[in-house]
C-alpha positions in Angstrom: 0.0 0.0 0.0 1.4 3.4 -0.9 2.4 5.8 1.9 0.2 8.9 2.5 3.0 11.1 1.0 2.9 8.9 -2.2 -0.8 9.1 -2.4 -0.8 12.9 -2.0 1.8 13.2 -4.8 -0.2 10.8 -7.1 -3.5 12.6 -6.3 -2.0 16.0 -7.0 -0.5 14.7 -10.3 -3.9 13.3 -11.2 -5.5 16.7 -10.5 -2.8 18.5 -12.6 -3.7 16.4 -15.5 -7.4 16.5 -15.0 -8.4 19.6 -13.0 -12.0 19.2 -14.0 -12.1 16.0 -11.9 -11.6 17.8 -8.6 -15.3 17.9 -7.7 -15.8 14.3 -8.5 -12.8 13.3 -6.4 -14.1 15.5 -3.5 -17.4 13.7 -3.8 -15.6 10.4 -3.5 -13.9 11.6 -0.3 -17.3 12.4 1.1 -18.7 9.0 0.2 -15.7 7.3 1.8 -16.2 9.4 5.0 -19.7 7.9 5.1 -18.3 4.5 4.7 -20.1 4.0 1.3 -18.5 2.0 -1.4 -19.1 3.2 -5.0 -19.1 1.8 -8.5 -18.2 3.2 -11.8 -21.9 4.0 -12.5 -22.1 6.1 -9.3 -19.4 8.6 -10.1 -19.0 11.6 -12.3 -15.9 10.3 -14.2 -15.6 8.8 -17.7 -14.0 5.5 -18.2 -10.6 7.1 -19.1 -10.4 9.2 -15.9 -11.6 6.3 -13.8 -8.9 4.0 -15.3 -6.3 6.7 -14.5 -7.6 7.0 -11.0 -7.0 3.2 -10.5 -3.7 3.4 -12.3 -2.5 6.1 -9.9 -3.3 3.6 -7.1 -5.8 6.1 -5.6 -8.7 3.6 -5.5 -9.0 -0.1 -4.5 -11.6 -2.7 -5.1 -13.7 -4.1 -2.3 -16.6 -6.5 -2.2 -19.3 -4.0 -3.0 -17.4 -1.8 -5.4 -14.5 0.6 -4.9 -13.1 2.7 -2.0 -10.3 5.3 -2.0 -7.1 3.8 -0.8 -6.2 6.7 1.5 -9.0 9.3 1.7 -7.3 11.6 4.2 -4.3 11.9 1.8 -6.6 12.5 -1.2 -8.3 15.3 0.8 -5.0 16.8 1.6 -4.1 16.8 -2.1 -7.4 18.6 -2.8 -6.6 21.2 -0.3 -3.1 21.6 -1.6 -4.1 21.9 -5.3 -2.6 20.3 -8.4 1.1 19.6 -8.6 3.1 22.2 -10.4 5.8 21.5 -12.9 8.5 21.7 -10.3 6.7 19.1 -8.1 6.2 16.7 -10.9 9.7 17.0 -12.3 11.2 16.1 -9.0 8.9 13.1 -8.2 10.1 9.6 -9.0 7.4 7.3 -10.5 5.9 4.6 -8.5 7.8 1.4 -8.9 10.8 3.1 -10.6 13.7 0.8 -10.7 17.4 1.4 -10.2 17.8 2.6 -13.7 14.7 4.7 -14.0 12.3 1.9 -15.2 8.7 2.3 -14.2 7.3 -1.0 -13.0 3.8 0.5 -12.7 1.5 1.8 -15.4 3.2 4.5 -17.5 1.9 8.0 -16.7 1.7 10.3 -19.8 4.0 13.2 -19.9 5.9 12.7 -16.6 9.6 13.0 -16.5 11.2 11.5 -13.4 14.5 11.4 -11.7 15.4 7.7 -11.1 15.7 6.4 -7.6 19.1 4.7 -8.0 19.5 1.4 -6.1 23.2 1.0 -5.6 23.4 -2.8 -5.5 21.3 -3.1 -8.7 23.4 -0.5 -10.4 26.6 -2.3 -9.4 25.0 -5.5 -10.7 24.4 -3.9 -14.1 27.9 -2.4 -14.2 29.3 -5.9 -13.3 27.3 -7.5 -16.1 28.4 -5.0 -18.6 32.0 -5.4 -17.5 31.6 -9.1 -18.1 30.5 -8.2 -21.7 33.8 -6.2 -22.0 36.0 -8.9 -20.5 34.7 -11.6 -22.8 35.6 -9.4 -25.8 39.1 -8.8 -24.5 39.9 -12.5 -24.6 41.4 -11.8 -28.1 43.5 -8.8 -26.8 46.9 -10.6 -26.7 46.5 -11.6 -30.4 45.1 -8.2 -31.4 47.7 -5.9 -29.7 51.0 -7.0 -31.2 54.2 -5.0 -31.4 52.3 -1.7 -31.2 49.9 -2.7 -34.0 46.2 -3.6 -34.0 45.9 -7.0 -35.7 42.2 -7.4 -36.2 40.8 -10.9 -36.1 39.4 -12.6 -39.2 39.7 -11.5 -42.8 36.8 -9.3 -43.6 37.7 -6.8 -40.9 40.4 -5.5 -43.1 37.9 -4.6 -45.8 36.3 -2.3 -43.2 39.6 -0.9 -42.1 40.5 -0.2 -45.7 37.4 2.0 -46.2 37.6 3.4 -42.7 41.1 4.8 -43.4 40.5 6.0 -46.9 37.3 7.8 -46.1 38.7 9.3 -42.9 41.7 10.6 -45.0 39.3 12.3 -47.4 37.1 13.8 -44.8 37.4 17.6 -44.0 36.1 17.0 -40.5 33.0 15.6 -38.9 30.8 18.1 -40.6 31.9 17.0 -44.1 28.4 16.0 -45.1 29.3 15.7 -48.7 31.4 12.7 -48.0 28.3 10.7 -46.9 27.1 11.1 -50.4 30.4 10.4 -52.1 31.7 7.2 -50.4 32.4 5.4 -53.6 32.5 1.6 -53.3 31.7 1.9 -49.6 28.2 2.9 -50.3 27.4 -0.4 -52.0 26.1 -2.8 -49.4 27.1 -1.6 -45.9 27.1 2.1 -46.1 26.1 2.9 -42.6 28.8 0.7 -41.1 31.4 2.4 -43.2 30.0 5.9 -42.6 30.0 5.3 -38.8 33.6 4.0 -38.9 35.0 7.0 -40.7 33.0 9.5 -38.8 34.0 8.2 -35.4 37.6 8.0 -36.6 37.5 11.6 -37.7 35.8 12.6 -34.4 38.6 11.0 -32.4 41.5 12.5 -34.3 41.6 11.3 -37.9 43.5 8.6 -39.7 46.0 8.3 -36.8 43.1 7.2 -34.6 41.9 4.5 -37.0 43.6 1.6 -35.3 42.2 2.5 -31.9 38.7 2.9 -33.4 39.0 -0.4 -35.1 40.0 -2.0 -31.8 37.4 -0.4 -29.4 34.3 0.5 -31.5 33.0 -3.2 -31.5 33.5 -3.3 -27.7 31.7 0.0 -27.1 28.8 -1.1 -29.4 28.6 -4.5 -27.4 28.3 -2.6 -24.2 25.5 -0.4 -25.5 23.7 -3.5 -26.8 24.1 -5.2 -23.4 22.2 -2.3 -21.9 19.4 -2.6 -24.5 19.2 -6.3 -23.7 18.9 -5.4 -20.0 16.2 -2.8 -20.7 14.2 -5.2 -22.9 14.3 -8.0 -20.3 13.4 -5.6 -17.5 10.5 -4.2 -19.5 9.1 -7.6 -20.0 9.5 -9.1 -16.6 10.1 -6.3 -14.2 12.7 -8.6 -12.7 16.2 -7.2 -12.3 17.6 -10.7 -11.8 16.2 -11.8 -15.2 17.6 -8.7 -16.8 21.1 -9.2 -15.5 21.1 -12.9 -16.3 20.0 -11.9 -19.9 23.0 -9.6 -20.2 25.3 -12.4 -19.0 23.9 -14.9 -21.4 24.2 -12.4 -24.3 27.6 -11.2 -23.2 29.1 -14.7 -23.0 27.5 -16.3 -26.0 30.6 -17.5 -27.9 29.4 -16.7 -31.4 28.4 -13.2 -30.5 31.7 -12.6 -28.7 33.7 -13.7 -31.8 31.9 -11.2 -34.0 32.2 -8.3 -31.6 35.7 -9.0 -30.1 38.2 -6.2 -29.6 39.5 -5.3 -33.1 36.7 -7.0 -35.0 35.7 -4.0 -37.0 33.0 -5.6 -39.3 29.4 -4.9 -39.9 28.2 -7.2 -37.1 28.8 -4.7 -34.3 26.7 -2.1 -36.1 24.0 -4.6 -37.3 23.6 -6.2 -33.7 23.3 -2.8 -32.1 20.6 -1.6 -34.4 18.8 -4.9 -34.1 18.9 -4.5 -30.4 17.3 -1.0 -30.6 14.7 -2.3 -33.0 13.6 -5.1 -30.7 13.7 -2.9 -27.6 11.5 -0.2 -29.1 9.0 -2.7 -30.5 8.9 -4.4 -27.1 8.5 -1.1 -25.3 5.5 -0.1 -27.4 3.8 -3.5 -26.8 4.5 -3.5 -23.1 3.0 0.0 -22.7 -0.4 -1.1 -24.1 -0.5 -4.2 -22.0 0.3 -2.3 -18.8 -2.5 0.2 -19.4 -5.0 -2.5 -19.9 -4.3 -3.8 -16.4 -5.8 -0.5 -15.1 -8.5 0.6 -17.5 -10.7 -0.5 -20.3 -9.1 -1.5 -23.7 -10.2 1.5 -25.6 -9.1 4.0 -23.0 -5.8 2.2 -22.8 -5.3 2.3 -26.5 -6.1 6.0 -26.7 -3.9 6.8 -23.7 -1.0 4.9 -25.4 -1.5 6.9 -28.6 -1.5 10.2 -26.6 1.6 9.4 -24.5 4.5 11.7 -25.4 7.0 9.1 -24.2 5.6 6.5 -26.7 6.2 9.0 -29.5 9.8 9.3 -28.4 10.0 5.5 -28.5 8.5 5.7 -32.0 11.3 8.1 -33.0 13.9 5.6 -31.7 12.1 2.9 -33.7 12.4 5.0 -36.8 16.1 5.5 -36.3 16.6 1.7 -35.8 14.5 0.9 -39.0 16.5 3.4 -41.2 19.8 2.3 -39.7 19.1 -1.4 -40.0 18.3 -0.9 -43.7 21.8 0.3 -44.4 23.9 -1.5 -41.8 24.7 -4.7 -43.7 24.3 -6.4 -47.1 21.4 -8.7 -46.1 19.4 -6.0 -44.4 16.0 -7.0 -46.1 16.1 -10.1 -43.8 15.9 -7.9 -40.8 12.3 -6.7 -41.7 10.7 -10.2 -42.1 10.0 -10.6 -38.3 9.0 -7.0 -38.1 6.2 -7.7 -40.6 5.2 -10.8 -38.6 5.1 -8.8 -35.4 2.8 -6.2 -36.9 0.5 -8.8 -38.4 0.1 -10.8 -35.3 0.0 -7.7 -33.0 -3.0 -6.4 -34.9 -4.7 -9.8 -34.6 -4.1 -9.8 -30.9 -5.5 -6.3 -30.6 -8.7 -7.3 -32.4 -9.1 -10.4 -30.2 -8.6 -8.1 -27.1 -11.1 -5.6 -28.5 -8.6 -2.8 -28.9 -8.6 -0.3 -31.6 -5.6 -1.3 -33.8 -5.4 2.2 -35.0 -4.9 3.8 -31.5 -2.9 0.8 -30.2 -0.4 0.9 -33.0 -0.3 4.6 -33.9 3.3 5.1 -32.5 4.4 1.9 -34.1 3.0 2.8 -37.5 4.6 6.2 -37.3 8.0 4.8 -36.3 7.9 2.3 -39.2 6.8 5.0 -41.7 9.4 7.5 -40.6 12.1 4.8 -40.6 11.1 3.7 -44.1 11.2 7.3 -45.3 14.7 7.6 -43.8 15.9 4.4 -45.4 14.5 5.4 -48.8 15.9 8.9 -48.5 19.4 7.8 -47.8 19.2 5.5 -50.9 17.9 8.3 -53.2 19.8 11.2 -51.8 23.2 9.6 -50.8 23.2 6.6 -53.2 23.4 4.2 -50.3 22.9 0.5 -50.7 20.8 -1.3 -53.3 17.2 -0.4 -54.0 15.8 -3.6 -52.6 17.4 -2.8 -49.2 15.8 0.7 -49.2 12.4 -0.5 -50.5 11.9 -3.4 -48.1 11.1 -1.2 -45.0 8.8 0.9 -47.2 6.9 -2.3 -48.1 6.8 -3.3 -44.4 5.5 0.1 -43.4 2.9 0.2 -46.2 1.8 -3.3 -45.4 1.5 -2.4 -41.7 -0.8 0.5 -42.6 -3.0 -1.8 -44.7 -3.1 -4.5 -42.0 -4.0 -2.0 -39.2 -6.8 -0.7 -41.4 -8.0 -4.2 -42.1 -7.8 -5.0 -38.4 -9.9 -1.9 -37.6 -12.6 -3.0 -40.0 -12.4 -6.6 -38.6 -13.0 -5.4 -35.1 -16.0 -3.2 -36.1 -17.7 -6.0 -37.8 -16.8 -8.6 -35.1 -15.1 -11.1 -37.5 -12.9 -13.9 -36.0 -9.3 -12.8 -35.3 -7.9 -16.0 -36.6 -9.5 -15.2 -40.0 -7.8 -11.9 -39.9 -4.4 -13.6 -39.8 -5.4 -15.5 -43.0 -6.4 -12.3 -44.6 -3.2 -10.7 -43.7 -1.3 -13.5 -45.3 -3.3 -12.9 -48.5 -2.5 -9.2 -48.4 1.2 -9.9 -47.9 1.3 -12.4 -50.8 -0.6 -10.0 -53.0 1.8 -7.2 -52.2 4.8 -9.3 -53.0 3.3 -10.5 -56.3 2.5 -6.9 -57.3 6.0 -5.8 -56.3 7.7 -8.6 -58.3 5.7 -7.6 -61.4 6.5 -3.9 -61.0 10.1 -4.3 -60.2 11.4 -7.6 -61.5 15.0 -6.4 -61.4 14.8 -6.0 -57.6 13.6 -9.6 -57.3 16.4 -10.9 -59.5 18.9 -9.0 -57.4 17.3 -10.3 -54.2 17.7 -13.9 -55.5 21.4 -13.1 -56.3 22.0 -11.8 -52.8 20.2 -14.8 -51.3 22.5 -17.1 -53.3 25.6 -15.2 -52.1 24.3 -15.3 -48.5 23.0 -18.8 -48.2 24.7 -20.9 -50.7 28.4 -19.9 -50.6 30.7 -22.9 -49.8 34.0 -23.2 -48.2 33.4 -20.9 -45.2 32.7 -22.0 -41.6 29.7 -19.6 -41.3 27.8 -21.6 -43.9 27.2 -24.6 -41.8 24.0 -25.1 -39.8 23.8 -24.3 -36.1 22.4 -27.8 -35.7 25.3 -29.4 -37.5 25.0 -33.2 -37.8 28.7 -33.5 -37.3 28.2 -32.2 -33.8 25.3 -34.6 -33.1 22.9 -31.7 -33.7 22.5 -30.8 -30.1 26.1 -29.7 -29.4 26.2 -27.1 -32.1 24.1 -24.6 -30.1 26.1 -25.4 -27.0 29.4 -24.5 -28.7 28.0 -21.4 -30.4 25.5 -20.0 -27.8 26.4 -21.8 -24.6 24.1 -23.5 -22.1 21.7 -20.5 -22.1 20.3 -21.8 -25.5 18.6 -24.7 -23.8 17.1 -22.6 -21.1 15.9 -20.2 -23.7 14.3 -22.8 -25.9 12.2 -24.2 -23.0 10.9 -20.8 -22.0 10.4 -19.8 -25.6 8.1 -22.7 -26.1 6.1 -21.9 -23.0 5.8 -18.2 -24.0 4.7 -19.1 -27.5 2.0 -21.2 -26.1 1.0 -18.4 -23.7 0.6 -16.0 -26.6 -2.2 -18.1 -28.0 -4.2 -17.5 -24.8 -3.2 -14.0 -23.4 -2.6 -10.5 -24.6 1.1 -10.1 -24.4 2.3 -7.9 -27.3 5.6 -7.3 -25.6 6.6 -10.9 -25.6 5.2 -11.3 -29.1 8.2 -9.3 -30.4 10.8 -11.6 -29.0 8.9 -14.7 -29.9 8.6 -13.7 -33.6 12.3 -12.6 -33.8 13.5 -15.7 -31.8 11.8 -18.3 -34.0 12.8 -16.4 -37.2 16.5 -16.2 -36.3 16.5 -19.8 -35.1 15.2 -20.7 -38.6 18.0 -18.7 -40.2 20.7 -20.1 -37.9 19.4 -23.6 -38.8 20.4 -22.7 -42.4 23.6 -20.9 -41.5 25.3 -20.5 -38.2 26.3 -16.9 -39.0 22.8 -15.9 -37.8 23.5 -17.4 -34.3 25.0 -14.0 -33.4 21.6 -12.3 -33.8 19.8 -15.3 -32.1 22.0 -14.9 -29.0 20.7 -11.3 -28.6 17.0 -12.2 -29.0 17.0 -15.4 -26.7 18.9 -13.7 -23.9 15.8 -12.6 -22.0 14.3 -16.1 -22.4 17.5 -17.6 -21.0 17.4 -15.2 -18.1 13.9 -16.3 -17.2 15.0 -19.9 -17.5 18.0 -19.5 -15.2 15.9 -17.7 -12.4 13.2 -20.4 -12.8 16.0 -23.0 -12.2 17.3 -21.2 -9.1 13.7 -20.9 -7.8 13.0 -24.5 -8.4 15.8 -25.5 -6.1 14.7 -22.9 -3.5 17.6 -20.5 -3.7 15.8 -17.6 -5.3 12.3 -16.2 -5.5 10.2 -17.2 -8.5 9.9 -14.9 -11.5 6.7 -12.9 -11.4 3.9 -14.3 -13.6 5.0 -17.9 -13.8 1.8 -19.4 -12.5 -0.9 -20.5 -14.8 -3.8 -18.2 -15.4 -6.2 -20.1 -13.1 -3.9 -19.5 -10.1 -3.9 -15.7 -10.0 -4.3 -13.9 -6.7 -6.6 -11.1 -5.6 -4.6 -8.4 -7.4 -5.1 -10.2 -10.7 -8.8 -10.8 -10.1 -9.3 -7.2 -9.2 -7.8 -6.0 -12.5 -9.8 -8.7 -14.3 -12.9 -7.3 -12.6 -12.1 -3.8 -14.0 -11.7 -5.2 -17.4 -15.0 -7.1 -17.2 -16.7 -3.9 -16.1 -15.7 -2.3 -19.3 -17.1 -5.0 -21.3 -14.0 -7.1 -21.9 -14.2 -10.8 -22.5 -13.2 -12.7 -19.3 -11.3 -15.2 -21.4 -9.1 -12.3 -22.6 -7.8 -11.2 -19.2 -4.3 -9.9 -19.3 -3.2 -12.3 -16.5 -1.1 -15.3 -17.4 2.3 -16.7 -18.0 5.1 -14.2 -18.5 2.9 -11.2 -18.5 4.7 -8.2 -17.0 3.7 -7.1 -13.5 1.6 -10.1 -12.5 1.2 -10.3 -8.7 1.3 -14.0 -8.1 4.7 -13.0 -6.9 6.0 -9.4 -6.6 8.4 -8.4 -9.4 12.0 -8.2 -8.1 12.9 -4.6 -8.9 16.0 -4.4 -6.6 18.9 -6.8 -6.5 19.2 -8.7 -3.2 21.1 -11.8 -2.0 19.7 -14.5 0.3 20.3 -13.8 3.9 21.3 -17.4 4.6 25.0 -18.0 3.9 24.4 -21.5 2.5 21.9 -20.2 0.0 24.2 -17.5 -1.1 26.9 -20.1 -1.7 24.6 -22.3 -3.7 23.4 -19.3 -5.7 26.8 -18.3 -6.7 27.9 -21.9 -7.4 24.9 -22.6 -9.6 25.3 -19.5 -11.7 29.0 -20.2 -12.2 28.3 -23.7 -13.3 25.7 -22.6 -15.7 28.0 -20.0 -17.2 31.1 -22.2 -17.1 30.4 -23.7 -20.5 30.5 -20.2 -22.0 33.6 -19.3 -20.1 35.4 -22.3 -21.4 34.1 -22.1 -25.0 34.7 -18.4 -25.7 38.5 -18.5 -25.8 38.6 -21.5 -28.2 36.1 -20.1 -30.6 37.7 -16.6 -30.5 41.1 -18.2 -31.1 39.9 -19.6 -34.4 39.7 -16.1 -35.8 42.8 -14.4 -34.5 46.2 -14.3 -36.1 49.1 -15.8 -34.2 52.6 -14.2 -33.9 54.1 -16.1 -36.8 51.5 -15.0 -39.3 51.8 -11.3 -38.2 55.6 -11.6 -38.2 55.3 -12.9 -41.8 53.3 -9.7 -42.7 56.0 -7.5 -41.1 58.8 -9.4 -42.8 57.2 -8.9 -46.2 56.7 -5.2 -45.5 60.3 -4.7 -44.4 61.6 -6.8 -47.4 59.5 -4.8 -49.8 60.9 -1.5 -48.5 64.5 -2.9 -48.9 64.0 -3.8 -52.5 61.7 -0.8 -53.3 58.7 -2.8 -54.3 55.3 -1.0 -54.5 51.9 -2.3 -55.2 51.2 -4.5 -57.1 54.8 -5.8 -56.9 54.4 -6.2 -53.2 51.0 -8.0 -53.3 50.9 -11.0 -51.0 49.4 -14.2 -52.3 48.1 -16.5 -49.5 45.1 -18.5 -48.4 42.1 -16.3 -49.2 40.9 -16.3 -45.6 44.1 -14.6 -44.5 44.8 -12.5 -47.6 43.4 -9.2 -46.6 45.4 -9.2 -43.3 48.7 -9.7 -45.1 48.0 -7.0 -47.7 46.7 -4.5 -45.3 50.0 -4.4 -43.4 52.2 -4.7 -46.5 50.5 -2.4 -49.1 47.2 -1.3 -47.6 45.2 -2.8 -50.5 42.9 -5.0 -48.5 39.7 -4.3 -50.3 39.4 -7.7 -52.0 40.6 -11.3 -51.6 39.3 -12.3 -55.0 42.6 -12.8 -56.7 43.8 -15.1 -53.9 40.6 -17.0 -53.9 40.8 -17.6 -57.6 44.5 -18.6 -57.8 46.0 -19.7 -54.6 44.6 -23.3 -54.3 45.4 -24.1 -57.9 49.0 -22.8 -57.4 49.4 -24.8 -54.2 48.4 -28.1 -55.9 50.4 -27.4 -59.2 53.4 -29.6 -59.9 55.8 -26.8 -61.0 55.7 -23.5 -59.1 58.3 -21.8 -61.4 55.8 -22.0 -64.3 53.4 -19.8 -62.4 56.0 -16.9 -62.3 55.0 -15.6 -65.7 51.4 -15.3 -64.5 52.4 -13.8 -61.2 55.3 -11.5 -61.7 53.3 -8.4 -62.6 50.7 -9.1 -59.9 52.3 -11.0 -57.0 55.4 -10.2 -55.1 55.2 -12.6 -52.2 53.7 -15.9 -51.2 52.8 -17.0 -47.6 52.0 -20.7 -47.1 50.9 -22.2 -43.8 50.5 -25.8 -42.6 47.9 -27.7 -44.6 46.6 -31.3 -44.1 44.4 -31.3 -47.2 47.2 -30.9 -49.8 49.7 -33.5 -50.9 53.4 -32.9 -50.3 54.3 -35.1 -53.3 55.0 -33.3 -56.6 53.1 -30.2 -55.6 54.0 -26.5 -55.0 53.0 -27.0 -51.4 55.6 -29.8 -51.1 58.3 -27.9 -52.8 57.8 -24.6 -50.9 56.4 -25.6 -47.5 58.0 -29.0 -47.0 61.1 -28.4 -49.1 61.6 -24.7 -48.3 62.2 -24.1 -51.9 65.8 -25.4 -51.7 65.0 -29.1 -52.1 64.8 -30.2 -48.5 62.9 -33.3 -47.5 63.5 -34.9 -51.0 61.7 -32.2 -52.9 62.7 -30.4 -56.1 64.4 -27.0 -55.5 62.9 -23.9 -57.2 64.4 -21.0 -59.0 61.8 -18.2 -58.6 61.0 -18.2 -54.9 63.3 -17.1 -52.2 62.4 -18.0 -48.6 62.7 -14.9 -46.4 61.0 -16.2 -43.2 60.0 -19.5 -41.7 58.4 -19.7 -38.3 56.0 -22.1 -36.7 54.8 -23.6 -39.9 54.5 -20.2 -41.8 56.7 -20.0 -44.8 57.2 -16.6 -46.5 58.6 -16.4 -50.0 59.6 -13.4 -52.2 59.0 -14.0 -55.9 62.3 -13.2 -57.7 63.3 -13.1 -61.4 66.3 -15.2 -60.4 69.8 -14.9 -61.5 70.7 -17.0 -64.6 74.0 -18.8 -65.0 74.8 -19.4 -68.6 77.2 -22.4 -68.8 79.1 -22.6 -72.1 80.9 -25.5 -73.8 79.3 -28.2 -71.6 79.5 -31.9 -72.4 76.8 -34.2 -71.3 73.0 -33.9 -71.1 72.7 -31.7 -68.0 74.6 -29.4 -65.6 74.1 -28.6 -62.0 74.9 -25.5 -60.0 75.2 -26.1 -56.3 75.7 -23.8 -53.2 75.0 -23.8 -49.5 72.1 -21.7 -48.3 71.6 -20.9 -44.6 67.8 -20.7 -43.7 66.7 -20.0 -40.1 70.1 -21.0 -38.8 70.3 -24.3 -40.7 72.5 -25.0 -43.7 70.9 -26.6 -46.8 72.4 -27.7 -50.0 70.7 -25.8 -52.9 71.3 -27.4 -56.3 69.6 -26.4 -59.5 69.9 -28.5 -62.7 69.4 -27.5 -66.3 69.4 -29.4 -69.6 72.2 -28.9 -72.1 71.3 -27.9 -75.6 73.9 -27.5 -78.2 76.7 -27.5 -75.6 75.0 -24.7 -73.6 72.8 -24.7 -70.4 71.2 -21.9 -68.5 70.6 -22.4 -64.8 68.2 -20.2 -62.9 68.9 -19.7 -59.1 66.9 -17.9 -56.5 69.7 -17.3 -53.9 72.9 -15.4 -53.9 76.1 -17.3 -53.2 79.1 -19.1 -54.7 77.9 -21.8 -57.0 80.0 -24.8 -58.0 79.5 -26.0 -61.6 81.6 -29.0 -62.4 85.1 -27.7 -61.5 84.2 -24.0 -61.8 82.9 -21.5 -59.3 80.7 -18.5 -60.0 79.4 -15.8 -57.7 75.8 -14.7 -57.7 74.8 -11.5 -55.8 71.5 -10.2 -54.5 71.4 -7.7 -57.3 71.7 -10.5 -59.8 68.8 -12.5 -58.2 66.4 -9.5 -57.9 67.5 -8.0 -61.2 67.3 -11.1 -63.2 71.0 -10.7 -64.3 72.9 -13.3 -66.2 76.4 -14.6 -65.4 78.4 -16.5 -67.9 80.9 -19.3 -67.2 82.7 -22.0 -69.1 81.7 -25.5 -68.4 85.3 -26.6 -67.8 
């Protein structure tokens, strides 16, 4: 029960919003003084004002009707008059949590100073620090010798554009550069634009390595807070929210894509996805909360009039526009949005809400976001047309669906039939679009082929990989939280069929959708980790409650076990004509009172329970803690690989080679890294992907020199188990070091310049030629001793004799023995392709 001071503040605020209700409220005080309960029909307030009276906790239900909760406090508020702006600005909302969340019904237009709970705040800070710590696992491999060595291959594509665009920028206000980003505007324009803009903001090109290192981590922390807010909105339980952050923050696949140095599109894509889900959830939760305290129509209208919901709509618009341009497959992002809108309208109709009022902020957010996405495409040349048009189609379809739902409600048709009608509308719209813009459909099919049917990359396997017995794939990629989340997701999905829970609807639609995509390709498990985190949080707290070391999550009881609080609200709903079968009570509905929502972090008072609590949480998260380093380690570059890049860079400077003569050929998955540090040309790995494997399996590497010498300056070869060492380039160069070691043939165009931990680095050289005259016999051999990595090897090259003359090509300087003659070859001879002549003796 609220204190008298809280009741006075609430009553004054109610009067400030509705001064015309003062007489009616005074009449209720008089009735209460006569000990007379009253009903809605007895008072001079409309349904909306009556609902707000209950929402402010000024009235309570009794057996014969309603009574004021604290009539003396209400009288004092009437005597004091309405609250002025200063009063309301300084008042914290009832149920405000440690970060300013309002666990009670939202009050339109009120700005509040949060009442900070220190322990809860420390819990949130600790969870976010865990997010950071997990992403610093890669730090030793990323920060090497004063350089930022980003993990993976594609990160260097983003660093390429980051540095070039930052170098072109005239400052952070160089708006013209947004419209003139060249190739960076093609498929991920917002990611590239954000990268260069932040780089310029923090100091220009010199700051590029630091931005590349820390921007993914900062984005992950921001996303962690969005996960916290989303889970807190849905459950009102700080424990669930903190657990959700931990499950998200320690999901191995998400950690890999957002580790320190991992400057790719994922950090941007994930952050905007988190904002998209959070805003859609907030809009759904707001309507559901209002229905707890007033009739559906008044709740829908109050939702549409709430200034805070329009701020959420603006945030939704930003997330829609940003998501459209954050990555190449952005149209996929809006499929679950369309599903949310369609099912949300059906739920509104079933609950007898006006879809127009209940979805007005949502529609506006989608429309503004679609306009922003299309505007960026038309004005700045960003992305492909299909990416910009997709949110427009979703927004237009949402408008049609809401109008259809409004008609459906007025004529009282079955809500299930509305879903079928929405499917027909969607199919009709897609068919019409395909006929009007067939080029976009062709391009969409091409993008789908690129996204889903590329082979040879680890991201292309299924999350439920049969090679991992199906069930272990999610464990390795998402951790143990996946299994908690799936169980809770199934229950919530079932609950949606019975209860009005539009907030949970958002996560359910997104979770099933990304689970389907991850089933096709594991790359989508990163998004899935974000969406299922609140479900995993609920599952963990439920587990702790089941072994009696934590309070249960509010709202976990079935609908037929609700307490007096739920029945009272159901009575209000029934009074306004709602169907009793559509009561808002039920499983996982926010602010159910079968248990009080835990809005402040606390630990059990018993020492034993505290130990069990900590031990259980550690065990649950242990799988993630163990799996994160191994999965991250698969994407980072070890010291030998980076040393190879530095060796090539130093060698190229010594022999004055510039691009493309200093281009590094390597396995395509490493190629951008080598070339970024050697020549800065890390835009594409296409040449390496087309040629390296054929080169590696060829029988005579010297024959490739004519193809390579104008395009390739260096070759880096690492350990391979899938290539034969017999009569192949791999055998000659990797196993034989190019000098004929391990019973291989020596080569004359490749000079080994570094060999460390299985990484062999070669410089392509013209090779010095030794022309041997007056030779008898069929062949002649030139032999010298070459010292490689502290070991001496005999290097012997043989050439056939034609008309008494043989020409021997060698790749190393030294004193060569030919029969009984000796000839000296210098570095200049090797790198200049010079010829030395000697008699055969």
